[in-house]
C-alpha positions in Angstrom: 116.1 130.5 26.8 112.4 131.4 27.5 111.2 128.6 25.3 113.4 126.1 27.2 112.0 127.3 30.5 108.4 127.0 29.3 109.1 123.4 28.0 110.6 122.5 31.5 107.6 124.1 33.2 105.2 122.2 30.9 107.0 118.9 31.7 106.8 119.5 35.4 103.1 120.3 35.2 102.5 117.1 33.1 104.3 115.0 35.8 102.3 116.6 38.5 99.0 116.0 36.7 99.9 112.3 36.1 100.8 111.9 39.8 97.6 113.6 41.0 95.2 110.7 40.5 97.4 108.3 42.5 97.5 110.7 45.5 93.8 111.6 45.1 92.9 107.9 45.4 93.5 107.8 49.1 90.6 105.9 50.5 88.7 107.7 53.3 87.9 105.2 56.0 85.3 105.4 58.9 87.3 103.5 61.5 90.8 102.6 62.6 92.7 100.2 64.7 95.3 101.8 67.0 97.7 100.2 69.4 98.3 101.5 72.9 101.1 100.7 75.3 100.8 101.4 79.0 104.5 101.7 79.9 104.0 101.0 83.7 102.6 97.5 83.2 103.9 96.9 79.7 100.3 96.1 78.6 99.7 96.5 74.9 96.1 97.0 73.8 94.4 97.2 70.4 92.0 100.2 70.3 89.2 100.2 67.8 87.9 103.7 67.1 85.4 105.4 64.8 85.5 108.9 63.4 84.4 111.6 65.9 83.6 109.0 68.6 85.8 109.4 71.7 87.5 106.3 73.1 89.2 106.0 76.5 92.6 104.4 77.0 93.6 104.8 80.6 93.5 108.5 81.4 93.6 109.4 77.7 90.6 110.3 75.5 91.3 109.7 71.8 89.2 111.2 69.0 89.9 110.4 65.4 88.9 113.1 62.9 90.0 111.4 59.7 91.6 108.2 58.5 93.0 107.6 55.0 94.4 104.3 53.5 96.3 103.9 50.3 94.8 101.6 47.6 96.2 98.0 47.5 98.2 98.7 44.4 100.3 101.4 46.1 102.8 101.0 49.0 100.9 100.4 52.2 100.2 103.5 54.3 97.5 104.5 56.8 97.2 108.1 58.1 94.9 109.1 60.9 94.3 112.6 62.3 94.0 112.2 66.1 93.3 114.4 69.0 94.4 113.0 72.3 93.6 114.6 75.7 94.4 113.6 79.2 91.5 113.5 81.6 92.3 113.6 85.3 89.8 113.8 88.1 89.3 117.3 89.4 91.4 118.9 86.6 90.6 120.4 83.2 91.3 118.1 80.2 94.8 118.7 78.9 95.5 118.5 75.1 98.5 116.2 74.6 98.4 115.6 70.8 96.6 116.9 67.7 97.9 115.9 64.3 98.5 113.1 61.8 100.0 109.8 62.7 101.3 107.4 60.0 101.3 103.6 60.3 104.6 103.2 58.4 106.4 105.8 60.6 105.1 105.8 64.1 108.1 107.8 65.4 107.6 110.6 62.9 104.9 112.3 64.9 104.4 110.4 68.2 102.4 111.1 71.3 104.8 112.4 74.0 103.6 111.0 77.3 105.5 109.4 80.2 102.9 106.6 80.8 101.2 105.9 77.4 102.2 105.4 73.7 99.6 105.3 71.0 100.2 104.6 67.3 98.1 103.8 64.2 97.9 100.2 62.9 95.4 100.5 60.0 92.3 102.4 58.8 89.2 100.3 58.3 85.8 100.7 56.7 84.0 100.6 60.0 
C-alpha cells in the first residue's frame, strides 16, 4: 500500500516537473496594447502602455506592472497586471481595479465601471 502511494506520488512529481518548463517559458514583455470602451459615446480606443508608465484614458489612470505572453508554440494567452484609478478634479484618486487581466477571457476579471471598459489585447516587446 505504501509502495503504491509512493509510486503515485513519484508519477505526480514527474508530471509536474515535465510541465514546469512550459509554464516557466512565459515571455515577460515591456509593453501592451489594451482596448478601452467609453460607453457614453461608444468610442473604442487602442491604448498603448509600457510597464510602470501611467496612461490616461478619460478620467482613468492605468498603470501596468507586468505583462506575460505565452510562446508561439503554446495556445495564445496574454496576461497583464493592471492598476486602474479614477482621477476626478478636486477629489482624491480612487482605486478601481488592481489585478490580472487575461486576453483570452476579458470577462474573467473585468474593470467594473459605469462609463469605461478596459481589456488586454496583447503583450508586446516595447
